[in-house]
All heavy atoms as TSV, in Angstrom:
chain	resi	resn	atom	element	x	y	z
A	1	MET	N	N	127.044	7.516	85.428
A	1	MET	CA	C	126.454	7.493	86.813
A	1	MET	C	C	127.508	8.192	87.730
A	1	MET	O	O	128.719	8.101	87.550
A	1	MET	CB	C	126.390	6.038	87.322
A	1	MET	CG	C	125.843	5.954	88.701
A	1	MET	SD	S	125.579	4.215	89.031
A	1	MET	CE	C	124.936	4.395	90.694
A	2	THR	N	N	126.989	9.089	88.575
A	2	THR	CA	C	127.829	9.867	89.509
A	2	THR	C	C	128.066	9.065	90.717
A	2	THR	O	O	127.375	8.109	91.140
A	2	THR	CB	C	127.125	11.183	89.844
A	2	THR	OG1	O	125.896	10.878	90.560
A	2	THR	CG2	C	126.917	12.033	88.646
A	3	ASN	N	N	129.178	9.434	91.429
A	3	ASN	CA	C	129.620	8.821	92.675
A	3	ASN	C	C	128.698	9.317	93.799
A	3	ASN	O	O	128.678	10.482	94.092
A	3	ASN	CB	C	131.121	9.152	92.934
A	3	ASN	CG	C	131.631	8.469	94.208
A	3	ASN	OD1	O	130.895	8.054	95.016
A	3	ASN	ND2	N	132.888	8.439	94.298
A	4	PRO	N	N	127.932	8.336	94.464
A	4	PRO	CA	C	127.015	8.850	95.512
A	4	PRO	C	C	127.720	9.471	96.734
A	4	PRO	O	O	127.057	10.119	97.532
A	4	PRO	CB	C	126.180	7.506	95.839
A	4	PRO	CG	C	127.122	6.442	95.472
A	4	PRO	CD	C	127.917	6.960	94.288
A	5	PHE	N	N	128.995	9.165	96.858
A	5	PHE	CA	C	129.782	9.771	98.075
A	5	PHE	C	C	130.249	11.162	97.737
A	5	PHE	O	O	130.720	11.723	98.633
A	5	PHE	CB	C	131.010	8.836	98.270
A	5	PHE	CG	C	130.586	7.500	98.896
A	5	PHE	CD1	C	130.284	6.431	98.071
A	5	PHE	CD2	C	130.560	7.285	100.255
A	5	PHE	CE1	C	129.904	5.184	98.606
A	5	PHE	CE2	C	130.115	6.100	100.838
A	5	PHE	CZ	C	129.893	5.015	99.985
A	6	GLU	N	N	130.014	11.675	96.576
A	6	GLU	CA	C	130.527	12.977	96.220
A	6	GLU	C	C	129.399	13.922	95.611
A	6	GLU	O	O	129.672	14.908	94.948
A	6	GLU	CB	C	131.665	12.876	95.208
A	6	GLU	CG	C	132.923	12.188	95.824
A	6	GLU	CD	C	134.058	12.049	94.822
A	6	GLU	OE1	O	133.943	12.570	93.651
A	6	GLU	OE2	O	135.046	11.431	95.151
A	7	ASN	N	N	128.161	13.469	95.897
A	7	ASN	CA	C	126.991	14.271	95.424
A	7	ASN	C	C	126.795	15.531	96.312
A	7	ASN	O	O	126.335	15.351	97.320
A	7	ASN	CB	C	125.798	13.437	95.311
A	7	ASN	CG	C	124.642	14.158	94.801
A	7	ASN	OD1	O	124.606	15.303	94.472
A	7	ASN	ND2	N	123.544	13.420	94.595
A	8	ALA	N	N	127.202	16.631	95.808
A	8	ALA	CA	C	126.983	17.927	96.670
A	8	ALA	C	C	125.610	18.161	97.029
A	8	ALA	O	O	125.275	18.777	98.096
A	8	ALA	CB	C	127.608	19.093	95.871
A	9	ASP	N	N	124.640	17.654	96.283
A	9	ASP	CA	C	123.173	17.874	96.577
A	9	ASP	C	C	122.536	16.740	97.261
A	9	ASP	O	O	121.351	16.851	97.600
A	9	ASP	CB	C	122.455	18.256	95.204
A	9	ASP	CG	C	123.044	19.464	94.485
A	9	ASP	OD1	O	123.321	20.373	95.209
A	9	ASP	OD2	O	123.100	19.339	93.246
A	10	GLY	N	N	123.302	15.645	97.584
A	10	GLY	CA	C	122.725	14.561	98.198
A	10	GLY	C	C	122.596	14.660	99.736
A	10	GLY	O	O	122.980	15.705	100.306
A	11	THR	N	N	121.886	13.750	100.346
A	11	THR	CA	C	121.760	13.770	101.784
A	11	THR	C	C	122.634	12.575	102.317
A	11	THR	O	O	122.747	11.544	101.623
A	11	THR	CB	C	120.316	13.593	102.282
A	11	THR	OG1	O	119.782	12.394	101.714
A	11	THR	CG2	C	119.553	14.841	101.900
A	12	TYR	N	N	123.161	12.745	103.475
A	12	TYR	CA	C	124.161	11.813	104.043
A	12	TYR	C	C	123.893	11.616	105.543
A	12	TYR	O	O	123.169	12.332	106.192
A	12	TYR	CB	C	125.541	12.396	103.902
A	12	TYR	CG	C	125.983	12.488	102.491
A	12	TYR	CD1	C	125.624	13.711	101.695
A	12	TYR	CD2	C	126.769	11.553	101.897
A	12	TYR	CE1	C	126.065	13.740	100.414
A	12	TYR	CE2	C	127.164	11.682	100.551
A	12	TYR	CZ	C	126.858	12.741	99.800
A	12	TYR	OH	O	127.237	12.867	98.503
A	13	PHE	N	N	124.517	10.482	106.023
A	13	PHE	CA	C	124.514	10.277	107.434
A	13	PHE	C	C	125.995	10.400	107.820
A	13	PHE	O	O	126.945	10.214	107.070
A	13	PHE	CB	C	124.148	8.797	107.721
A	13	PHE	CG	C	122.740	8.401	107.473
A	13	PHE	CD1	C	122.407	7.618	106.466
A	13	PHE	CD2	C	121.719	8.978	108.302
A	13	PHE	CE1	C	121.072	7.184	106.306
A	13	PHE	CE2	C	120.346	8.623	108.094
A	13	PHE	CZ	C	120.034	7.814	107.104
A	14	VAL	N	N	126.243	10.495	109.122
A	14	VAL	CA	C	127.616	10.334	109.717
A	14	VAL	C	C	127.546	9.111	110.431
A	14	VAL	O	O	126.668	8.936	111.324
A	14	VAL	CB	C	128.005	11.587	110.544
A	14	VAL	CG1	C	129.405	11.295	111.166
A	14	VAL	CG2	C	128.105	12.814	109.698
A	15	LEU	N	N	128.473	8.194	110.181
A	15	LEU	CA	C	128.557	6.901	110.908
A	15	LEU	C	C	129.769	6.807	111.747
A	15	LEU	O	O	130.757	7.542	111.416
A	15	LEU	CB	C	128.580	5.807	109.841
A	15	LEU	CG	C	127.544	5.776	108.745
A	15	LEU	CD1	C	127.792	4.518	107.824
A	15	LEU	CD2	C	126.170	5.761	109.320
A	16	VAL	N	N	129.716	5.988	112.758
A	16	VAL	CA	C	130.888	5.724	113.579
A	16	VAL	C	C	130.937	4.192	113.822
A	16	VAL	O	O	129.893	3.602	114.049
A	16	VAL	CB	C	130.863	6.413	114.933
A	16	VAL	CG1	C	131.897	5.896	115.882
A	16	VAL	CG2	C	131.079	7.910	114.721
A	17	ASN	N	N	132.106	3.643	113.773
A	17	ASN	CA	C	132.308	2.206	114.116
A	17	ASN	C	C	132.842	2.036	115.433
A	17	ASN	O	O	133.182	3.035	116.202
A	17	ASN	CB	C	133.106	1.481	113.024
A	17	ASN	CG	C	134.575	1.883	112.945
A	17	ASN	OD1	O	135.081	2.563	113.858
A	17	ASN	ND2	N	135.241	1.555	111.888
A	18	GLU	N	N	133.019	0.850	115.971
A	18	GLU	CA	C	133.566	0.594	117.346
A	18	GLU	C	C	134.980	1.051	117.543
A	18	GLU	O	O	135.482	1.104	118.673
A	18	GLU	CB	C	133.280	-0.806	117.747
A	18	GLU	CG	C	134.046	-1.904	116.976
A	18	GLU	CD	C	133.739	-3.268	117.430
A	18	GLU	OE1	O	132.589	-3.585	117.701
A	18	GLU	OE2	O	134.687	-4.116	117.477
A	19	GLU	N	N	135.647	1.236	116.399
A	19	GLU	CA	C	137.024	1.774	116.476
A	19	GLU	C	C	137.095	3.309	116.650
A	19	GLU	O	O	138.141	3.874	116.701
A	19	GLU	CB	C	137.890	1.296	115.297
A	19	GLU	CG	C	138.295	-0.133	115.316
A	19	GLU	CD	C	139.326	-0.411	116.269
A	19	GLU	OE1	O	139.862	0.481	116.844
A	19	GLU	OE2	O	139.599	-1.638	116.481
A	20	GLY	N	N	135.921	3.925	116.669
A	20	GLY	CA	C	135.800	5.352	116.740
A	20	GLY	C	C	136.079	6.095	115.462
A	20	GLY	O	O	136.324	7.262	115.457
A	21	GLN	N	N	136.085	5.423	114.286
A	21	GLN	CA	C	136.297	6.007	113.047
A	21	GLN	C	C	134.914	6.474	112.475
A	21	GLN	O	O	133.937	5.762	112.578
A	21	GLN	CB	C	136.932	4.928	112.107
A	21	GLN	CG	C	138.211	4.454	112.626
A	21	GLN	CD	C	138.758	3.183	111.881
A	21	GLN	OE1	O	138.052	2.246	111.638
A	21	GLN	NE2	N	140.026	3.276	111.514
A	22	TYR	N	N	135.023	7.670	111.790
A	22	TYR	CA	C	133.795	8.280	111.274
A	22	TYR	C	C	133.779	7.991	109.759
A	22	TYR	O	O	134.764	7.881	109.128
A	22	TYR	CB	C	133.838	9.763	111.544
A	22	TYR	CG	C	133.556	10.177	112.896
A	22	TYR	CD1	C	134.497	9.934	113.904
A	22	TYR	CD2	C	132.339	10.789	113.236
A	22	TYR	CE1	C	134.134	10.297	115.235
A	22	TYR	CE2	C	132.002	11.082	114.549
A	22	TYR	CZ	C	132.909	10.869	115.565
A	22	TYR	OH	O	132.630	11.259	116.821
A	23	SER	N	N	132.493	8.117	109.191
A	23	SER	CA	C	132.309	7.907	107.773
A	23	SER	C	C	131.176	8.821	107.312
A	23	SER	O	O	130.170	8.803	108.046
A	23	SER	CB	C	132.059	6.549	107.424
A	23	SER	OG	O	131.826	6.316	106.073
A	24	LEU	N	N	131.373	9.407	106.248
A	24	LEU	CA	C	130.243	10.142	105.536
A	24	LEU	C	C	129.604	9.129	104.720
A	24	LEU	O	O	130.243	8.420	103.853
A	24	LEU	CB	C	130.830	11.228	104.649
A	24	LEU	CG	C	129.847	12.062	103.780
A	24	LEU	CD1	C	129.043	12.926	104.729
A	24	LEU	CD2	C	130.693	12.972	102.917
A	25	TRP	N	N	128.332	8.908	104.889
A	25	TRP	CA	C	127.609	7.844	104.102
A	25	TRP	C	C	126.340	8.344	103.432
A	25	TRP	O	O	125.504	9.017	104.030
A	25	TRP	CB	C	127.171	6.770	105.181
A	25	TRP	CG	C	126.889	5.454	104.425
A	25	TRP	CD1	C	125.567	4.954	104.297
A	25	TRP	CD2	C	127.830	4.498	104.025
A	25	TRP	NE1	N	125.759	3.702	103.615
A	25	TRP	CE2	C	127.063	3.441	103.417
A	25	TRP	CE3	C	129.203	4.406	103.965
A	25	TRP	CZ2	C	127.703	2.352	102.811
A	25	TRP	CZ3	C	129.769	3.430	103.304
A	25	TRP	CH2	C	129.057	2.395	102.762
A	26	PRO	N	N	126.171	8.036	102.097
A	26	PRO	CA	C	125.034	8.448	101.412
A	26	PRO	C	C	123.746	7.946	102.025
A	26	PRO	O	O	123.572	6.777	102.357
A	26	PRO	CB	C	125.243	7.877	100.026
A	26	PRO	CG	C	126.660	7.668	99.907
A	26	PRO	CD	C	127.092	7.252	101.281
A	27	GLY	N	N	122.685	8.850	102.164
A	27	GLY	CA	C	121.466	8.429	102.741
A	27	GLY	C	C	120.670	7.373	101.943
A	27	GLY	O	O	119.857	6.778	102.508
A	28	SER	N	N	120.994	7.299	100.724
A	28	SER	CA	C	120.304	6.335	99.822
A	28	SER	C	C	120.910	4.908	99.853
A	28	SER	O	O	120.351	4.030	99.188
A	28	SER	CB	C	120.288	6.879	98.318
A	28	SER	OG	O	121.687	6.960	97.937
A	29	ILE	N	N	121.933	4.704	100.549
A	29	ILE	CA	C	122.608	3.396	100.626
A	29	ILE	C	C	122.464	2.873	102.083
A	29	ILE	O	O	122.647	3.595	103.071
A	29	ILE	CB	C	124.101	3.395	100.252
A	29	ILE	CG1	C	124.212	4.018	98.856
A	29	ILE	CG2	C	124.815	2.179	100.407
A	29	ILE	CD1	C	125.680	4.240	98.412
A	30	GLU	N	N	122.122	1.544	102.205
A	30	GLU	CA	C	121.992	0.916	103.504
A	30	GLU	C	C	123.265	0.992	104.317
A	30	GLU	O	O	124.394	0.845	103.846
A	30	GLU	CB	C	121.625	-0.558	103.302
A	30	GLU	CG	C	121.254	-1.329	104.579
A	30	GLU	CD	C	120.836	-2.704	104.318
A	30	GLU	OE1	O	120.394	-2.963	103.197
A	30	GLU	OE2	O	120.941	-3.528	105.258
A	31	VAL	N	N	123.024	1.389	105.618
A	31	VAL	CA	C	124.164	1.464	106.564
A	31	VAL	C	C	124.777	0.040	106.739
A	31	VAL	O	O	124.098	-0.907	107.047
A	31	VAL	CB	C	123.652	2.028	107.999
A	31	VAL	CG1	C	124.778	2.045	108.966
A	31	VAL	CG2	C	123.165	3.411	107.707
A	32	PRO	N	N	126.085	-0.013	106.541
A	32	PRO	CA	C	126.717	-1.399	106.717
A	32	PRO	C	C	126.774	-1.906	108.162
A	32	PRO	O	O	126.789	-1.071	109.118
A	32	PRO	CB	C	128.102	-1.231	106.162
A	32	PRO	CG	C	128.404	0.331	106.243
A	32	PRO	CD	C	127.014	0.986	106.163
A	33	ASN	N	N	126.820	-3.226	108.367
A	33	ASN	CA	C	126.992	-3.724	109.700
A	33	ASN	C	C	128.274	-3.235	110.305
A	33	ASN	O	O	129.278	-2.994	109.667
A	33	ASN	CB	C	127.062	-5.319	109.528
A	33	ASN	CG	C	125.774	-5.899	109.140
A	33	ASN	OD1	O	124.702	-5.312	109.315
A	33	ASN	ND2	N	125.850	-7.141	108.516
A	34	GLY	N	N	128.217	-2.997	111.629
A	34	GLY	CA	C	129.311	-2.599	112.386
A	34	GLY	C	C	129.427	-1.053	112.480
A	34	GLY	O	O	130.352	-0.508	113.152
A	35	TRP	N	N	128.568	-0.325	111.811
A	35	TRP	CA	C	128.544	1.062	111.883
A	35	TRP	C	C	127.236	1.549	112.474
A	35	TRP	O	O	126.172	1.006	112.236
A	35	TRP	CB	C	128.693	1.582	110.388
A	35	TRP	CG	C	130.012	1.382	109.831
A	35	TRP	CD1	C	130.398	0.291	109.171
A	35	TRP	CD2	C	131.173	2.274	109.825
A	35	TRP	NE1	N	131.706	0.369	108.778
A	35	TRP	CE2	C	132.250	1.625	109.221
A	35	TRP	CE3	C	131.440	3.553	110.296
A	35	TRP	CZ2	C	133.437	2.214	109.032
A	35	TRP	CZ3	C	132.642	4.107	110.215
A	35	TRP	CH2	C	133.616	3.429	109.527
A	36	ASN	N	N	127.284	2.649	113.134
A	36	ASN	CA	C	126.124	3.282	113.811
A	36	ASN	C	C	125.959	4.739	113.374
A	36	ASN	O	O	126.975	5.445	113.205
A	36	ASN	CB	C	126.216	3.314	115.352
A	36	ASN	CG	C	126.356	1.878	115.849
A	36	ASN	OD1	O	125.465	1.002	115.700
A	36	ASN	ND2	N	127.435	1.609	116.611
A	37	VAL	N	N	124.712	5.148	113.136
A	37	VAL	CA	C	124.413	6.493	112.679
A	37	VAL	C	C	124.542	7.418	113.966
A	37	VAL	O	O	123.925	7.099	114.975
A	37	VAL	CB	C	122.992	6.610	112.118
A	37	VAL	CG1	C	122.696	8.057	111.801
A	37	VAL	CG2	C	122.857	5.734	110.846
A	38	VAL	N	N	125.361	8.391	113.867
A	38	VAL	CA	C	125.533	9.404	114.953
A	38	VAL	C	C	125.007	10.806	114.519
A	38	VAL	O	O	124.854	11.679	115.446
A	38	VAL	CB	C	126.967	9.527	115.509
A	38	VAL	CG1	C	127.355	8.187	116.138
A	38	VAL	CG2	C	127.944	9.882	114.361
A	39	TYR	N	N	124.693	10.914	113.303
A	39	TYR	CA	C	124.210	12.236	112.810
A	39	TYR	C	C	123.228	11.920	111.690
A	39	TYR	O	O	123.609	11.301	110.685
A	39	TYR	CB	C	125.310	13.095	112.397
A	39	TYR	CG	C	124.997	14.576	112.066
A	39	TYR	CD1	C	124.670	15.420	113.064
A	39	TYR	CD2	C	124.966	15.104	110.749
A	39	TYR	CE1	C	124.343	16.795	112.888
A	39	TYR	CE2	C	124.647	16.407	110.503
A	39	TYR	CZ	C	124.301	17.223	111.534
A	39	TYR	OH	O	123.996	18.577	111.246
A	40	GLU	N	N	122.012	12.293	111.841
A	40	GLU	CA	C	120.905	11.925	110.878
A	40	GLU	C	C	121.109	12.615	109.562
A	40	GLU	O	O	121.946	13.453	109.410
A	40	GLU	CB	C	119.502	12.295	111.511
A	40	GLU	CG	C	119.204	11.481	112.722
A	40	GLU	CD	C	119.107	9.971	112.484
A	40	GLU	OE1	O	118.671	9.592	111.344
A	40	GLU	OE2	O	119.371	9.137	113.308
A	41	GLN	N	N	120.290	12.190	108.609
A	41	GLN	CA	C	120.451	12.736	107.228
A	41	GLN	C	C	120.453	14.228	107.155
A	41	GLN	O	O	119.579	14.952	107.695
A	41	GLN	CB	C	119.235	12.205	106.364
A	41	GLN	CG	C	119.584	10.850	105.740
A	41	GLN	CD	C	118.503	10.497	104.711
A	41	GLN	OE1	O	117.397	10.286	105.138
A	41	GLN	NE2	N	118.979	10.238	103.479
A	42	GLU	N	N	121.443	14.702	106.564
A	42	GLU	CA	C	121.670	16.203	106.342
A	42	GLU	C	C	122.357	16.306	104.980
A	42	GLU	O	O	122.743	15.339	104.355
A	42	GLU	CB	C	122.552	16.734	107.451
A	42	GLU	CG	C	121.819	17.137	108.680
A	42	GLU	CD	C	120.959	18.422	108.540
A	42	GLU	OE1	O	121.142	19.165	107.536
A	42	GLU	OE2	O	120.033	18.672	109.333
A	43	GLY	N	N	122.591	17.577	104.655
A	43	GLY	CA	C	123.452	17.830	103.471
A	43	GLY	C	C	124.920	17.457	103.681
A	43	GLY	O	O	125.382	17.256	104.785
A	44	ARG	N	N	125.615	17.274	102.529
A	44	ARG	CA	C	126.967	16.825	102.635
A	44	ARG	C	C	127.875	17.713	103.491
A	44	ARG	O	O	128.637	17.279	104.302
A	44	ARG	CB	C	127.524	16.720	101.174
A	44	ARG	CG	C	128.834	16.009	101.080
A	44	ARG	CD	C	129.290	15.839	99.620
A	44	ARG	NE	N	130.355	14.983	99.483
A	44	ARG	CZ	C	131.589	15.228	99.628
A	44	ARG	NH1	N	131.969	16.494	99.936
A	44	ARG	NH2	N	132.515	14.344	99.473
A	45	GLN	N	N	127.769	19.062	103.297
A	45	GLN	CA	C	128.654	19.974	104.037
A	45	GLN	C	C	128.348	19.899	105.548
A	45	GLN	O	O	129.273	19.932	106.385
A	45	GLN	CB	C	128.586	21.394	103.500
A	45	GLN	CG	C	129.613	22.267	104.137
A	45	GLN	CD	C	131.038	21.752	103.861
A	45	GLN	OE1	O	131.430	21.509	102.730
A	45	GLN	NE2	N	131.839	21.646	104.881
A	46	ALA	N	N	127.025	19.819	105.938
A	46	ALA	CA	C	126.702	19.737	107.343
A	46	ALA	C	C	127.336	18.440	108.000
A	46	ALA	O	O	127.782	18.508	109.108
A	46	ALA	CB	C	125.213	19.765	107.510
A	47	CYS	N	N	127.291	17.407	107.271
A	47	CYS	CA	C	127.814	16.116	107.774
A	47	CYS	C	C	129.404	16.171	107.840
A	47	CYS	O	O	129.970	15.758	108.908
A	47	CYS	CB	C	127.445	14.930	106.898
A	47	CYS	SG	S	125.674	14.559	107.059
A	48	LEU	N	N	130.039	16.912	106.880
A	48	LEU	CA	C	131.510	16.998	106.910
A	48	LEU	C	C	131.901	17.936	108.074
A	48	LEU	O	O	132.798	17.688	108.818
A	48	LEU	CB	C	131.950	17.606	105.608
A	48	LEU	CG	C	131.998	16.629	104.434
A	48	LEU	CD1	C	132.342	17.438	103.165
A	48	LEU	CD2	C	132.884	15.475	104.596
A	49	ASP	N	N	131.046	19.012	108.341
A	49	ASP	CA	C	131.287	19.829	109.452
A	49	ASP	C	C	131.191	19.074	110.796
A	49	ASP	O	O	131.979	19.270	111.690
A	49	ASP	CB	C	130.320	21.039	109.461
A	49	ASP	CG	C	130.596	22.029	108.329
A	49	ASP	OD1	O	131.653	21.967	107.720
A	49	ASP	OD2	O	129.642	22.837	108.018
A	50	TYR	N	N	130.210	18.194	110.857
A	50	TYR	CA	C	129.989	17.346	112.076
A	50	TYR	C	C	131.276	16.539	112.294
A	50	TYR	O	O	131.783	16.425	113.403
A	50	TYR	CB	C	128.736	16.543	111.926
A	50	TYR	CG	C	128.488	15.736	113.171
A	50	TYR	CD1	C	127.722	16.103	114.244
A	50	TYR	CD2	C	129.073	14.406	113.246
A	50	TYR	CE1	C	127.493	15.373	115.338
A	50	TYR	CE2	C	128.895	13.633	114.403
A	50	TYR	CZ	C	128.068	14.118	115.439
A	50	TYR	OH	O	127.931	13.367	116.551
A	51	ILE	N	N	131.680	15.872	111.278
A	51	ILE	CA	C	132.835	14.990	111.412
A	51	ILE	C	C	134.020	15.809	111.846
A	51	ILE	O	O	134.788	15.479	112.756
A	51	ILE	CB	C	133.122	14.286	110.117
A	51	ILE	CG1	C	132.034	13.240	109.831
A	51	ILE	CG2	C	134.542	13.595	110.145
A	51	ILE	CD1	C	132.077	12.603	108.414
A	52	ASN	N	N	134.289	16.926	111.228
A	52	ASN	CA	C	135.467	17.790	111.531
A	52	ASN	C	C	135.425	18.237	112.967
A	52	ASN	O	O	136.461	18.509	113.592
A	52	ASN	CB	C	135.531	18.972	110.580
A	52	ASN	CG	C	136.046	18.589	109.270
A	52	ASN	OD1	O	136.815	17.583	109.067
A	52	ASN	ND2	N	135.625	19.250	108.210
A	53	SER	N	N	134.192	18.477	113.492
A	53	SER	CA	C	134.081	19.029	114.913
A	53	SER	C	C	134.127	17.851	115.897
A	53	SER	O	O	134.269	18.220	117.090
A	53	SER	CB	C	132.842	19.823	115.058
A	53	SER	OG	O	131.645	19.020	114.972
A	54	HIS	N	N	134.000	16.615	115.533
A	54	HIS	CA	C	133.856	15.534	116.525
A	54	HIS	C	C	135.026	14.602	116.452
A	54	HIS	O	O	135.293	13.812	117.438
A	54	HIS	CB	C	132.627	14.772	116.332
A	54	HIS	CG	C	131.334	15.493	116.867
A	54	HIS	ND1	N	130.778	16.484	116.146
A	54	HIS	CD2	C	130.737	15.465	118.069
A	54	HIS	CE1	C	129.827	17.026	116.800
A	54	HIS	NE2	N	129.740	16.401	117.946
A	55	TRP	N	N	135.737	14.424	115.306
A	55	TRP	CA	C	136.697	13.412	115.163
A	55	TRP	C	C	138.068	14.076	115.206
A	55	TRP	O	O	138.653	14.572	114.305
A	55	TRP	CB	C	136.573	12.711	113.771
A	55	TRP	CG	C	137.342	11.478	113.635
A	55	TRP	CD1	C	138.014	10.713	114.595
A	55	TRP	CD2	C	137.495	10.705	112.428
A	55	TRP	NE1	N	138.589	9.579	114.112
A	55	TRP	CE2	C	138.321	9.618	112.749
A	55	TRP	CE3	C	137.103	10.915	111.116
A	55	TRP	CZ2	C	138.653	8.630	111.717
A	55	TRP	CZ3	C	137.511	9.967	110.179
A	55	TRP	CH2	C	138.251	8.856	110.512
A	56	HIS	N	N	138.651	14.046	116.448
A	56	HIS	CA	C	139.892	14.797	116.715
A	56	HIS	C	C	141.121	13.856	116.720
A	56	HIS	O	O	142.214	14.336	116.453
A	56	HIS	CB	C	139.809	15.552	118.069
A	56	HIS	CG	C	138.700	16.506	118.150
A	56	HIS	ND1	N	138.636	17.732	117.393
A	56	HIS	CD2	C	137.496	16.487	118.824
A	56	HIS	CE1	C	137.485	18.342	117.642
A	56	HIS	NE2	N	136.828	17.572	118.463
A	57	ASN	N	N	140.907	12.608	116.983
A	57	ASN	CA	C	141.973	11.660	117.041
A	57	ASN	C	C	141.647	10.500	116.143
A	57	ASN	O	O	140.784	9.715	116.381
A	57	ASN	CB	C	142.131	11.176	118.480
A	57	ASN	CG	C	143.428	10.247	118.625
A	57	ASN	OD1	O	143.928	9.713	117.668
A	57	ASN	ND2	N	143.753	10.012	119.904
A	58	MET	N	N	142.350	10.404	114.973
A	58	MET	CA	C	142.060	9.354	113.933
A	58	MET	C	C	142.594	8.076	114.294
A	58	MET	O	O	142.388	7.142	113.679
A	58	MET	CB	C	142.528	9.848	112.647
A	58	MET	CG	C	141.718	11.062	112.060
A	58	MET	SD	S	142.245	11.340	110.343
A	58	MET	CE	C	140.928	12.492	109.967
A	59	GLN	N	N	143.395	7.915	115.417
A	59	GLN	CA	C	143.911	6.630	115.781
A	59	GLN	C	C	142.775	5.708	116.267
A	59	GLN	O	O	141.926	6.120	116.950
A	59	GLN	CB	C	144.860	6.829	116.991
A	59	GLN	CG	C	145.568	5.557	117.314
A	59	GLN	CD	C	146.632	5.865	118.509
A	59	GLN	OE1	O	146.349	6.728	119.364
A	59	GLN	NE2	N	147.695	5.106	118.476
A	60	PRO	N	N	142.683	4.562	115.663
A	60	PRO	CA	C	141.650	3.545	116.114
A	60	PRO	C	C	141.651	3.324	117.591
A	60	PRO	O	O	142.744	3.264	118.200
A	60	PRO	CB	C	142.015	2.295	115.274
A	60	PRO	CG	C	142.991	2.668	114.272
A	60	PRO	CD	C	143.642	3.840	114.690
A	61	ASN	N	N	140.501	3.124	118.159
A	61	ASN	CA	C	140.286	2.848	119.578
A	61	ASN	C	C	141.193	1.656	120.071
A	61	ASN	O	O	141.713	1.773	121.201
A	61	ASN	CB	C	138.828	2.543	119.870
A	61	ASN	CG	C	137.983	3.864	119.902
A	61	ASN	OD1	O	138.488	4.932	119.879
A	61	ASN	ND2	N	136.676	3.653	119.830
A	62	SER	N	N	141.357	0.669	119.210
A	62	SER	CA	C	142.068	-0.457	119.701
A	62	SER	C	C	143.599	-0.131	119.861
A	62	SER	O	O	144.333	-0.914	120.567
A	62	SER	CB	C	141.988	-1.610	118.714
A	62	SER	OG	O	142.464	-1.254	117.389
A	63	LEU	N	N	144.053	1.013	119.378
A	63	LEU	CA	C	145.436	1.397	119.561
A	63	LEU	C	C	145.638	2.538	120.598
A	63	LEU	O	O	146.734	2.886	120.917
A	63	LEU	CB	C	146.040	1.795	118.231
A	63	LEU	CG	C	146.049	0.768	117.139
A	63	LEU	CD1	C	146.569	1.325	115.855
A	63	LEU	CD2	C	146.907	-0.418	117.539
A	64	LYS	N	N	144.555	3.071	121.110
A	64	LYS	CA	C	144.626	4.120	122.077
A	64	LYS	C	C	144.724	3.609	123.496
A	64	LYS	O	O	144.076	2.605	123.807
A	64	LYS	CB	C	143.341	5.014	121.988
A	64	LYS	CG	C	143.186	5.717	120.691
A	64	LYS	CD	C	141.824	6.478	120.723
A	64	LYS	CE	C	141.476	7.132	119.398
A	64	LYS	NZ	N	140.116	7.627	119.333
A	65	PRO	N	N	145.306	4.362	124.342
A	65	PRO	CA	C	145.241	3.891	125.759
A	65	PRO	C	C	143.839	3.985	126.264
A	65	PRO	O	O	143.085	4.906	125.846
A	65	PRO	CB	C	146.178	4.940	126.450
A	65	PRO	CG	C	147.044	5.548	125.311
A	65	PRO	CD	C	146.269	5.458	124.100
A	66	LYS	N	N	143.469	3.231	127.165
A	66	LYS	CA	C	142.094	3.221	127.640
A	66	LYS	C	C	141.682	4.602	128.256
A	66	LYS	O	O	140.524	5.018	128.154
A	66	LYS	CB	C	141.831	2.132	128.688
A	66	LYS	CG	C	141.852	0.821	128.043
A	66	LYS	CD	C	141.546	-0.357	129.032
A	66	LYS	CE	C	141.975	-1.627	128.494
A	66	LYS	NZ	N	141.157	-2.559	128.017
A	67	ALA	N	N	142.599	5.311	128.830
A	67	ALA	CA	C	142.248	6.573	129.417
A	67	ALA	C	C	141.839	7.558	128.282
A	67	ALA	O	O	140.928	8.434	128.564
A	67	ALA	CB	C	143.476	7.153	130.215
A	68	VAL	N	N	142.435	7.540	127.200
A	68	VAL	CA	C	142.092	8.424	126.081
A	68	VAL	C	C	140.725	8.134	125.605
A	68	VAL	O	O	139.952	9.041	125.341
A	68	VAL	CB	C	143.165	8.325	124.902
A	68	VAL	CG1	C	142.760	9.112	123.710
A	68	VAL	CG2	C	144.497	8.849	125.417
A	69	ILE	N	N	140.375	6.858	125.481
A	69	ILE	CA	C	139.080	6.440	125.015
A	69	ILE	C	C	137.972	7.010	125.953
A	69	ILE	O	O	136.966	7.621	125.455
A	69	ILE	CB	C	138.937	4.974	124.836
A	69	ILE	CG1	C	139.827	4.526	123.744
A	69	ILE	CG2	C	137.529	4.543	124.511
A	69	ILE	CD1	C	140.059	2.980	123.619
A	70	ALA	N	N	138.181	6.905	127.233
A	70	ALA	CA	C	137.257	7.349	128.252
A	70	ALA	C	C	137.102	8.887	128.141
A	70	ALA	O	O	135.951	9.359	128.263
A	70	ALA	CB	C	137.798	6.933	129.641
A	71	GLU	N	N	138.152	9.630	127.920
A	71	GLU	CA	C	138.045	11.018	127.742
A	71	GLU	C	C	137.195	11.506	126.570
A	71	GLU	O	O	136.468	12.477	126.590
A	71	GLU	CB	C	139.418	11.664	127.536
A	71	GLU	CG	C	140.199	11.677	128.894
A	71	GLU	CD	C	141.678	12.246	128.691
A	71	GLU	OE1	O	141.838	12.933	127.589
A	71	GLU	OE2	O	142.506	12.024	129.555
A	72	GLU	N	N	137.319	10.730	125.495
A	72	GLU	CA	C	136.631	11.070	124.207
A	72	GLU	C	C	135.135	10.853	124.339
A	72	GLU	O	O	134.389	11.409	123.549
A	72	GLU	CB	C	137.205	10.295	123.040
A	72	GLU	CG	C	138.629	10.774	122.746
A	72	GLU	CD	C	139.310	9.893	121.624
A	72	GLU	OE1	O	138.800	8.895	121.221
A	72	GLU	OE2	O	140.396	10.353	121.108
A	73	LYS	N	N	134.690	9.964	125.297
A	73	LYS	CA	C	133.275	9.661	125.336
A	73	LYS	C	C	132.605	10.708	126.186
A	73	LYS	O	O	132.118	11.581	126.344
A	73	LYS	CB	C	133.022	8.334	125.995
A	73	LYS	CG	C	133.425	7.193	125.042
A	73	LYS	CD	C	133.140	5.899	125.562
A	73	LYS	CE	C	133.488	4.773	124.564
A	73	LYS	NZ	N	133.224	3.543	125.017
């Protein structure tokens, strides 16, 4: 069995949690609680490109100053 997170031909979602952390998520697996879809099902590379263009600060929201969180929204 292949790893569904590394299937180059699969479709994926991009998820974000309340900490502002992004995740590449296989379209065939139910989205876990606490995560929201921010980019609908696409190919793996398109989702990775979306994450790379949107996730600039990997520090969790709970550790960021409030002014930084407001700028990112």
